[in-house]
C-alpha positions, 0 to 999 in steps of 0.5 A: 379815250375821247378826252385823251384825243382832245388833249392831244389835238389841243397840245398839237395845235398849241405847239404849232401856234407857238411855232407860227407865232415865233415865225411871224415875229422873226419875219416882222423883225427882218422886214423892219430891219430891211425897211430901216435899211431901205430908208437909209439908202433912199436918204443917201440917194436923195442927198447925192441927187441934191449934191449933183443938182448943186454941182450942175447949177454952179 
C-alpha cells in the first residue's frame, strides 16, 4: 500500500512538473517576442529622432 501511495505522489508531481515546465517555456517565448518587438520600436524611435534633429539643424 505504501508503495502505491509513493508511486501516486511521484506520478502526480511529475505531471505537475511537466505542466510547469511547459508554462515556463511558453512564458519565456512570449517574453522573447516582446523583447524583440520593443527593440524594433526603440530602433524606429531613434531613427525618427535622428531625422527630426537633422530637420531642425537644416
